[in-house]
MARLOMI-286744 format. One record per residue (C-alpha): x negated, y, z; residue number from 1. Coordinates in Angstrom, 1 decimal. Layout:
! MARLOMI-286744
R      px      py      pz    i
R       X       Y       Z  NUM
...
***
This chain:
! MARLOMI-286744
R      px      py      pz    i
R     4.7    42.4    15.9    1
R     1.2    41.4    15.9    2
R     0.0    38.4    13.8    3
R    -0.7    36.6    16.9    4
R     2.8    37.0    18.3    5
R     4.4    36.0    15.1    6
R     2.2    33.0    15.0    7
R     3.0    32.2    18.6    8
R     6.8    32.1    17.6    9
R     6.3    30.1    14.5   10
R     3.7    27.7    16.1   11
R     5.8    27.4    19.2   12
R     8.9    26.4    17.5   13
R     6.9    24.2    14.9   14
R     5.8    22.4    18.2   15
R     9.0    21.7    19.2   16
R     9.9    20.5    16.0   17
R     7.0    18.1    15.9   18
R     7.6    16.8    19.4   19
R    11.0    15.8    18.2   20
R     9.1    14.4    15.1   21
R     6.8    12.4    17.3   22
R     9.7    11.0    19.2   23
R    11.3    10.2    15.5   24
R     7.9     8.7    14.4   25
R     7.9     6.5    17.5   26
R    11.5     5.2    16.8   27
R    10.9     4.7    13.2   28
R     7.5     2.8    14.0   29
R     9.4     0.4    16.4   30
R    12.4     0.0    14.0   31
R    10.6    -0.4    10.7   32
R     7.1    -1.7    11.8   33
R     4.5    -1.6     8.8   34
R     5.9    -3.6     6.3   35
R     8.0    -3.3     2.9   36
R    11.0    -1.5     4.5   37
R     8.9     1.3     6.2   38
R     6.8     1.6     2.8   39
R     9.9     1.8     0.9   40
R    11.3     4.4     3.4   41
R     8.3     6.6     3.2   42
R     8.1     6.4    -0.4   43
R    11.7     7.4    -0.8   44
R    11.0    10.4     1.6   45
R     8.0    11.5    -0.3   46
R    10.0    12.1    -3.8   47
R    12.7    14.9    -2.8   48
R     9.6    16.3    -0.4   49
R     7.5    16.4    -3.8   50
R    10.2    18.8    -5.4   51
R    11.0    20.8    -2.3   52
R     7.6    21.8    -1.8   53
R     7.2    22.4    -5.8   54
R    10.2    24.9    -6.2   55
R    11.0    25.9    -2.5   56
R     8.5    25.8     0.2   57
R     5.6    26.3    -2.3   58
R     5.6    28.1    -5.5   59
R     9.0    30.1    -4.9   60
R     8.6    31.0    -1.5   61
R     5.0    32.2    -2.2   62
R     6.3    34.5    -5.1   63
R     9.5    35.5    -3.5   64
R     8.3    37.1    -0.2   65
R     5.9    39.7    -1.8   66
R     8.7    40.6    -4.5   67
R    11.5    40.8    -2.2   68
R     9.0    42.8     0.4   69
R     8.2    45.5    -2.5   70
R    11.9    45.5    -3.5   71
R    13.2    46.2    -0.3   72
R    10.6    48.9     0.4   73
R    10.8    50.7    -2.9   74
R    14.6    50.2    -4.0   75
R    16.4    49.4    -0.7   76
R    18.3    46.6     0.8   77
R    21.1    46.2    -1.8   78
R    18.7    45.9    -4.5   79
R    16.5    43.3    -2.6   80
R    19.7    41.3    -1.6   81
R    20.8    41.3    -5.2   82
R    17.4    39.9    -6.2   83
R    17.8    37.2    -3.6   84
R    21.4    36.2    -4.8   85
R    20.3    36.1    -8.5   86
R    17.3    33.9    -7.6   87
R    19.4    31.7    -5.6   88
R    22.0    31.0    -8.4   89
R    18.8    30.1   -10.6   90
R    17.2    27.8    -8.0   91
R    20.6    25.6    -7.0   92
R    21.3    25.2   -10.7   93
R    17.5    23.9   -11.3   94
R    17.3    21.6    -8.3   95
R    20.9    20.3    -8.9   96
R    20.2    19.3   -12.2   97
R    16.8    17.9   -11.4   98
R    18.4    16.0    -8.5   99
R    21.2    14.6   -10.6  100
R    18.7    13.4   -13.4  101
R    16.5    11.7   -10.6  102
R    19.4     9.7    -9.1  103
R    20.4     8.6   -12.4  104
R    16.9     7.5   -13.6  105
R    15.6     6.3    -9.9  106
R    15.2     2.6   -11.1  107
R    12.8     3.8   -13.9  108
R    11.3     6.6   -11.9  109
R    10.1     4.2    -9.0  110
R     8.6     1.9   -11.3  111
R     5.8     4.6   -11.6  112
R     5.8     5.9    -8.0  113
R     6.2     2.5    -6.4  114
R     4.2     0.3    -9.1  115
R     2.7    -2.1    -6.5  116
R     6.1    -3.4    -5.5  117
R     7.3    -4.1    -9.1  118
R     7.0    -8.0    -8.2  119
R     9.3    -7.4    -5.1  120
R    12.7    -6.9    -6.3  121
R    14.1    -6.2    -2.8  122
R    11.8    -3.6    -1.8  123
R    12.1    -2.0    -5.1  124
R    15.9    -1.7    -4.9  125
R    15.7    -0.4    -1.4  126
R    13.4     2.3    -2.5  127
R    15.8     3.2    -5.3  128
R    18.6     3.4    -2.9  129
R    16.8     5.2    -0.4  130
R    15.5     7.8    -2.5  131
R    18.9     8.4    -4.5  132
R    20.6     9.0    -1.0  133
R    17.7    11.6    -0.1  134
R    17.7    13.5    -3.3  135
R    20.6    16.2    -1.9  136
R    18.2    17.2     0.5  137
R    16.1    19.0    -2.0  138
R    19.3    21.3    -3.2  139
R    19.9    22.2     0.0  140
R    16.3    22.9     1.3  141
R    16.1    25.1    -1.7  142
R    18.7    27.5    -0.6  143
R    17.3    27.2     3.1  144
R    13.8    28.2     1.7  145
R    15.3    31.3     0.0  146
R    17.3    32.4     3.0  147
R    13.9    31.8     5.0  148
R    12.1    34.2     2.7  149
R    14.5    36.8     3.4  150
R    14.0    36.5     7.2  151
R    10.1    36.5     6.8  152
R    10.1    39.3     4.5  153
R    12.1    41.3     7.0  154
R     9.6    40.3     9.8  155
R    12.0    37.9    11.4  156
R    10.7    34.5    12.0  157
R    12.5    32.6    14.8  158
R    15.4    31.3    12.5  159
R    13.5    29.6     9.7  160
R    10.8    28.3    12.2  161
R    13.6    26.6    14.4  162
R    15.1    24.9    11.5  163
R    12.9    21.9    10.7  164
R    14.0    20.9    14.4  165
R    17.1    19.8    12.8  166
R    15.2    17.5    10.2  167
R    13.9    15.5    13.0  168
R    16.9    15.6    15.2  169
R    19.1    14.1    12.7  170
R    16.7    11.3    11.9  171
R    16.2    10.5    15.7  172
R    19.9    10.4    16.4  173
R    20.5     8.3    13.2  174
R    18.0     5.5    14.0  175
R    18.9     5.6    17.6  176
R    22.4     4.7    16.8  177
R    21.7     2.5    14.0  178
R    18.5     0.3    14.5  179
R    19.7    -3.6    14.7  180
R    17.8    -4.3    11.4  181
R    15.0    -2.4     9.9  182
R    17.0    -1.9     6.4  183
R    19.9    -0.4     8.4  184
R    17.8     1.8    10.3  185
R    16.0     3.1     7.0  186
R    19.4     3.4     5.5  187
R    20.3     5.4     8.7  188
R    17.4     7.7     8.8  189
R    17.5     8.5     5.1  190
R    21.3     9.9     5.6  191
R    20.1    11.9     8.5  192
R    17.4    13.4     6.1  193
R    20.1    14.6     3.8  194
R    22.5    15.7     6.3  195
R    19.7    17.9     8.0  196
R    19.2    19.7     4.7  197
R    22.7    20.8     4.7  198
R    22.5    22.0     8.4  199
R    19.2    23.9     7.8  200
R    20.6    25.6     4.8  201
R    23.6    26.7     7.2  202
R    21.4    27.7    10.0  203
R    19.0    30.0     8.2  204
R    21.9    31.7     6.0  205
R    23.8    32.6     9.4  206
R    20.1    33.8    10.7  207
R    19.8    36.0     7.1  208
R    23.6    37.3     7.4  209
R    22.7    38.4    11.0  210
R    19.5    40.0     9.9  211
R    21.9    42.1     7.6  212
R    21.8    40.3     4.2  213
R    24.8    41.1     2.2  214
R    25.3    39.2    -1.0  215
R    27.4    36.5    -3.0  216
R    25.9    34.1    -5.4  217
R    26.5    35.1    -8.9  218
R    26.9    33.2   -12.4  219
R    23.2    31.7   -12.8  220
R    21.4    34.3   -15.5  221
R    18.1    35.3   -16.4  222
R    17.7    38.9   -14.9  223
R    14.6    40.8   -15.2  224
R    14.0    40.3   -11.3  225
R    14.3    36.6   -12.2  226
R    12.0    36.7   -14.9  227
R     9.5    38.4   -12.7  228
R     9.7    35.9   -10.0  229
R     9.5    33.0   -12.6  230
R     6.3    34.7   -14.0  231
R     4.9    34.6   -10.6  232
R     6.0    31.3    -9.5  233
R     5.2    29.3   -12.4  234
R     1.5    29.2   -11.7  235
R     2.4    28.5    -8.1  236
R     4.7    25.6    -9.3  237
R     1.6    24.0   -11.3  238
R    -0.5    24.5    -8.5  239
R     1.9    23.0    -6.0  240
R     2.7    20.4    -8.7  241
R    -1.1    19.4    -8.8  242
R    -1.2    19.0    -5.0  243
R     1.8    16.8    -5.1  244
R     0.7    14.9    -8.2  245
R    -2.2    13.9    -5.8  246
R     0.2    12.6    -3.0  247
R     2.2    10.7    -5.4  248
R    -1.1     9.1    -7.1  249
R    -2.5     8.3    -3.5  250
R     1.1     6.7    -2.9  251
R     1.2     4.7    -6.2  252
R    -2.2     3.5    -5.5  253
R    -1.5     2.6    -1.9  254
R     1.5     0.5    -2.7  255
R    -1.0    -2.4    -4.1  256
R    -1.9    -2.7    -0.4  257
R     1.0    -4.0     1.9  258
R     1.4    -1.5     4.8  259
R    -1.0     1.3     3.3  260
R     1.7     3.9     2.5  261
R     2.7     3.6     6.1  262
R    -0.8     3.8     7.2  263
R    -1.3     6.9     5.3  264
R     1.8     8.4     6.3  265
R     1.2     7.7    10.0  266
R    -2.3     9.2     9.8  267
R    -0.8    12.3     7.7  268
R     1.7    12.9    10.7  269
R    -1.1    13.3    13.0  270
R    -3.5    15.4    11.0  271
R    -0.7    17.5     9.8  272
R     0.2    18.7    13.3  273
R    -2.7    21.4    13.4  274
R    -1.9    22.3     9.9  275
R     1.9    22.9    10.7  276
R     1.3    24.4    14.2  277
R    -1.7    26.7    12.8  278
R    -2.2    27.0     9.2  279
R     1.6    27.2     8.0  280
R     2.4    29.6    11.0  281
R    -0.4    31.7    10.7  282
R     0.1    31.7     6.7  283
R     3.8    32.3     7.2  284
R     3.3    35.0     9.6  285
R     0.3    36.9     7.6  286
R     2.0    37.0     4.2  287
R     4.5    40.0     4.7  288
R     1.5    41.8     6.8  289
R    -0.9    41.5     4.0  290
R     1.7    42.2     1.2  291
R     2.4    45.6     3.2  292
R    -1.4    46.3     3.5  293
R    -2.1    45.5    -0.2  294
R     0.8    47.9    -1.0  295
R    -0.5    50.6     0.9  296
R    -4.0    50.5    -0.7  297
R    -5.4    49.4     2.7  298
R    -8.4    47.3     1.8  299
R   -10.3    47.3     5.1  300
R    -7.2    46.5     7.0  301
R    -6.3    43.7     4.6  302
R    -9.8    42.3     5.1  303
R    -9.7    42.7     8.8  304
R    -6.4    40.8     8.7  305
R    -7.8    38.0     6.9  306
R   -10.8    37.8     9.4  307
R    -8.4    37.6    12.3  308
R    -6.3    35.0    10.7  309
R    -9.4    32.7    10.2  310
R   -10.5    33.3    13.9  311
R    -7.2    32.8    15.3  312
R    -6.8    29.5    13.0  313
R    -9.9    28.1    13.7  314
R    -9.8    28.6    17.4  315
R    -7.2    25.8    17.6  316
R    -8.2    24.0    14.3  317
R   -11.6    23.2    15.1  318
R   -10.8    21.3    18.5  319
R    -8.1    19.4    17.1  320
R   -10.5    18.2    14.3  321
R   -13.2    17.4    17.0  322
R   -10.4    15.3    18.9  323
R    -9.3    13.3    15.7  324
R   -13.3    12.8    14.7  325
R   -13.8    11.7    18.5  326
R   -11.1     9.0    18.9  327
R    -8.8     8.3    16.0  328
R    -8.0     4.7    17.1  329
R    -7.4     5.7    20.7  330
R    -4.9     8.5    19.5  331
R    -2.9     6.1    17.3  332
R    -2.8     3.2    19.5  333
R    -1.8     5.4    22.6  334
R     0.9     7.2    20.3  335
R     2.2     4.8    18.0  336
R     1.4     1.1    19.2  337
R     4.7    -0.3    20.3  338
R     7.7    -2.3    18.9  339
R     6.9    -3.4    15.3  340
R     4.1    -1.2    14.9  341
R     1.1    -3.3    16.2  342
R    -2.5    -2.4    17.6  343
R    -3.8    -3.9    14.4  344
R    -1.5    -1.5    12.6  345
R    -2.7     1.5    14.6  346
R    -6.5     0.5    14.0  347
R    -5.8     0.3    10.3  348
R    -4.1     3.9    10.3  349
R    -7.3     5.0    12.1  350
R    -9.5     4.3     9.2  351
R    -7.5     6.8     7.3  352
R    -7.1     9.4    10.1  353
R   -10.8     9.8    10.8  354
R   -11.5    10.9     7.0  355
R    -8.4    13.2     7.2  356
R   -10.1    14.6    10.3  357
R   -13.2    16.5     8.8  358
R   -10.8    17.8     6.3  359
R    -8.3    19.4     8.7  360
R   -10.2    22.6     8.7  361
R    -9.9    22.8     4.9  362
R    -6.1    21.9     5.0  363
R    -5.7    24.9     7.5  364
R    -7.9    27.3     5.7  365
R    -6.1    26.9     2.4  366
R    -3.0    28.1     4.0  367
R    -4.9    31.1     5.3  368
R    -6.6    32.4     2.2  369
R    -3.7    31.4    -0.2  370
R    -1.9    34.5     0.9  371
R    -4.6    36.9     0.5  372
R    -3.7    35.9    -3.7  373
R    -0.1    36.0    -3.3  374
R     0.0    39.3    -1.4  375
R    -1.6    40.7    -4.5  376
R     0.8    38.8    -6.9  377
R    -2.2    36.6    -8.1  378
R    -0.5    33.1    -8.5  379
R    -2.9    31.9   -11.3  380
R    -6.3    31.8    -9.3  381
R    -4.8    29.4    -6.8  382
R    -3.2    27.1    -9.7  383
R    -6.7    27.0   -11.2  384
R    -8.2    25.9    -8.1  385
R    -5.6    23.3    -7.4  386
R    -5.8    21.8   -10.6  387
R    -9.6    21.6   -10.3  388
R    -9.3    19.9    -6.7  389
R    -6.4    17.5    -8.2  390
R    -8.7    16.3   -11.0  391
R   -11.4    15.6    -8.3  392
R    -8.8    13.9    -6.0  393
R    -7.3    11.5    -8.5  394
R   -10.6    10.6   -10.2  395
R   -12.7    10.3    -6.8  396
R    -9.6     8.6    -5.1  397
R    -9.0     6.1    -7.8  398
R   -12.9     5.0    -7.8  399
R   -13.2     4.8    -4.0  400
R    -9.8     2.9    -4.0  401
R   -10.7     0.4    -6.4  402
R   -14.5     0.3    -5.3  403
R   -13.6    -0.5    -1.8  404
R   -11.2    -3.3    -3.0  405
R   -13.8    -4.8    -5.1  406
R   -16.0    -5.3    -2.1  407
R   -13.4    -7.1    -0.2  408
R   -12.3    -4.3     2.1  409
R    -9.1    -2.1     2.4  410
R    -9.1     0.5    -0.4  411
R    -6.9     3.2     1.2  412
R    -9.2     5.0     3.5  413
R   -11.0     5.9     0.0  414
R    -8.0     8.0    -0.5  415
R    -8.3     9.7     2.4  416
R   -11.9    10.5     1.9  417
R   -11.1    12.0    -1.7  418
R    -8.1    14.0    -0.3  419
R   -10.3    15.8     2.2  420
R   -13.1    16.2    -0.4  421
R   -10.8    18.0    -2.9  422
R    -9.5    20.2     0.1  423
R   -12.9    21.5     0.7  424
R   -13.5    22.1    -2.7  425
R   -10.2    24.1    -3.0  426
R   -11.3    26.3    -0.1  427
R   -14.6    27.0    -1.3  428
R   -13.4    28.0    -4.7  429
R   -10.7    30.4    -3.1  430
R   -13.5    32.0    -0.6  431
R   -16.0    32.6    -3.6  432
R   -13.0    34.4    -5.7  433
R   -12.1    36.5    -2.9  434
R   -15.7    37.5    -2.0  435
R   -16.2    38.4    -5.8  436
R   -12.9    40.6    -5.9  437
R   -14.2    42.4    -2.8  438
R   -10.7    41.3    -0.9  439
R   -12.7    39.3     1.6  440
R   -16.2    39.3     3.4  441
R   -16.4    38.3     7.0  442
R   -18.0    40.8     9.1  443
R   -21.0    39.9    11.2  444
R   -18.7    39.9    14.6  445
R   -16.3    37.6    12.8  446
R   -18.9    35.3    11.7  447
R   -20.4    35.2    15.2  448
R   -17.1    34.4    16.8  449
R   -16.8    31.6    14.4  450
R   -19.9    30.1    15.2  451
R   -19.0    30.2    18.9  452
R   -16.1    28.6    18.2  453
R   -17.9    25.8    16.5  454
R   -20.2    25.5    19.4  455
R   -17.0    25.1    21.8  456
R   -15.7    22.4    19.5  457
R   -18.7    20.6    19.1  458
R   -19.0    20.2    22.9  459
R   -15.4    19.1    23.2  460
R   -16.3    16.3    20.5  461
R   -19.1    15.1    22.9  462
R   -16.6    14.9    25.9  463
R   -13.7    13.3    24.0  464
R   -16.4    10.9    22.6  465
R   -17.6    10.0    25.8  466
R   -14.0     9.5    27.0  467
R   -13.2     7.2    24.2  468
R   -16.3     5.1    24.9  469
R   -14.8     4.6    28.4  470
R   -11.2     4.1    27.7  471
R   -11.1     0.9    29.2  472
R   -12.2     2.3    32.7  473
R    -9.8     5.3    32.1  474
R    -6.8     2.7    31.5  475
R    -7.6     0.7    34.6  476
R    -7.7     3.8    36.7  477
R    -4.4     5.2    35.5  478
R    -2.5     2.0    34.6  479
R    -1.6     2.6    31.1  480
R    -3.1     3.7    27.7  481
R    -0.2     6.4    27.3  482
R    -1.3     7.8    30.7  483
R    -5.0     7.8    29.7  484
R    -4.6     9.4    26.3  485
R    -2.4    12.1    27.8  486
R    -4.8    12.7    30.4  487
R    -7.6    13.0    28.0  488
R    -6.1    15.3    25.6  489
R    -4.8    17.6    28.7  490
R    -8.2    17.5    30.1  491
R    -9.9    18.1    26.8  492
R    -7.6    21.0    25.8  493
R    -8.3    22.7    29.2  494
R   -11.9    22.1    29.1  495
R   -12.1    23.6    25.4  496
R   -10.5    26.8    26.3  497
R   -12.9    27.0    29.2  498
R   -15.8    26.7    27.3  499
R   -14.5    29.0    24.7  500
R   -14.4    31.8    27.3  501
R   -17.9    31.0    28.8  502
R   -19.3    31.2    25.3  503
R   -17.4    34.3    24.4  504
R   -15.6    32.3    21.4  505
R   -12.4    34.1    22.7  506
R   -12.5    37.2    25.4  507
R    -9.6    38.5    27.5  508
R    -9.8    41.9    25.6  509
R    -9.3    39.9    22.1  510
R    -6.4    38.0    23.5  511
R    -4.6    41.2    24.7  512
R    -5.4    43.1    21.4  513
R    -4.3    40.2    19.5  514
R    -1.1    40.1    21.1  515
R    -0.4    44.2    20.9  516
R     2.6    45.0    19.3  517
R     2.0    46.6    15.6  518
R     4.0    49.3    14.0  519
R     5.0    48.9    10.3  520
R     7.3    50.3     8.1  521
R    11.1    48.9     7.6  522
R    11.4    46.2     5.3  523
R     7.3    45.7     5.1  524
R     6.9    42.7     7.1  525
R     7.7    44.5    10.4  526
R     8.4    43.1    13.9  527
R    10.6    40.9    15.7  528
R    12.8    42.6    18.1  529
R    12.8    41.7    21.8  530
R    14.1    38.2    22.3  531
R    13.0    37.1    18.5  532
R    16.6    37.5    17.3  533
R    16.4    36.4    13.8  534
***
C-alpha cells in the first residue's frame, strides 16, 4: 500500500484511540482534579512509560523492523521468526528483571523522581503504590511491541495500530466503575493500565499468528541475531533514554509546584494529538518502505519518500500547531474544565500548551526524519543529536524554571519552552546530517508545496485568533463553551482545507496519486490486503 494509505490506517485507528483517551482524560480530570492525587497518578504512569519507550516502542522497535525486514527478504520466514523469538526471550528477561527491581526499590526511586513531595508522606506513599502496580505494564508492552514490529515489517498495520485503544478503554472503564474518592479512582485507573498491557500483548500476538508468524519462545541466550539487534538498539536506547531523562527531570522540577505535573500532562495530551495521529503514524508506515528502498539501492526513491512524508505530515501538523497557538486557553477550557478540574486549572495548563504549540512541527518532523537513519541501520547519529538536545533541555529548562520562580511567577511554562527549543535543535541536526550524506534534499516542488502549506496555516491562525477574541459572542449564540469550541474546530478545519486547495498546497491529482496502491516485494514492507486484515 501507499504511504498515504498506510498512514490513514494507522492515523485513523490512532484517532479512535485518542478519542477514547480524551474521554478517559475527562473522567480522570473530573475524578482526580489537579492536586496531589492527580500528580501521584501521572508521576506513576510516567515511570513504566520511561522504560517502555526506552526498550520497547523506541530503540528496540527502530532496530528490529529493518533487521527483521532484511532477514525476512534474504533468508525467509523461518529465519525471521526465529530471530523474533530469540529477541522476545531476551526482551522479556530484561524487562522482567527491571520491573522486579523497580517494584522493590520504588520508595527510594520516587524520592528522586517525585522530589517535591518528600515532605508530603501521603502523596509519596500513593505514588509508590501506584507505580508498583503499573510496572507489569512494561513487561507486557515489550512483548506487544515486538509482535507489532513483526506485523509492521510485513506491511500489516491494523492490529498494532488498534492495540492502544485497549489502554484507554481499560482505564476509562475502571474509573467509571470506581470514582467515589480521588484515591480509589487513581488506584482503579492504574490497575487498568496493567490489565491493558496484557490485553494488548495478546491482541497483537494473535495478529502476528494470523499473519503467519510461527515460533515459540526459546530459552534466553545471546545469539548472533540478538547481538546484532543489541548493537543497533543500544545507541537508540541511549537516545531514547536521553529523551525520557528530559521528561523525568521536567517532572521532578514540576513537583516543586503543586498541580504543575498535572498541568504539563494535560498540555502534553493535547499537543501529542498531532504527534500521534500524524508523526508516529507516518514514521511507522514509512520505516518498512524506506528500509526496502535503501536495501534496493534506490536513493532517489528514498529521498522522494522522505519528501512525500514531510509534505503529508506538515499538511496536517501545521494547522494543528496554528490552532494550539491561536487559542490554547479556549481549547483546554472547552475540553477539560469540568468537575474537579477548574477554569483556573485550564488556564494554567494553557501557559504550557502555548509553548508546546510552536514545538509541535519539530516533534512530528523528528518522527519523520528518524526512519531515514534507522532504515540505513544508523542509530548512532540520532543518539548523538538526542543527547545534545537533552543537555540543552535540562540546562535551559532548569534555568527558566528557577528563573521564573525567582520573579514570583510559575516556573513550569519554562519547562515547555525548553522542550520545544530542544526539539527544534534535534530536528535541525538531523536535517543537516541527512543533507550532508546525500540522503535528503527537498526538491523545488516539495519546498514550494511546504511554503503553500505554511501560508494556508497562517491564514487559519488568523481566523482562529479572531474566533478566540470573540468567544463570548460565540458562546452566547450557541449556548455553551463546548458547542462553540466544537464549531470553531470544525469550521476552522474545513476552512483550512478549502484554502489549502485554493493556494495549491494540495491538489486533487496529488491526493489520488498519494493513495494509489504500491507494489513491493514480499516481506519488504508490502501492502495491506483488502479489508486491512492484520
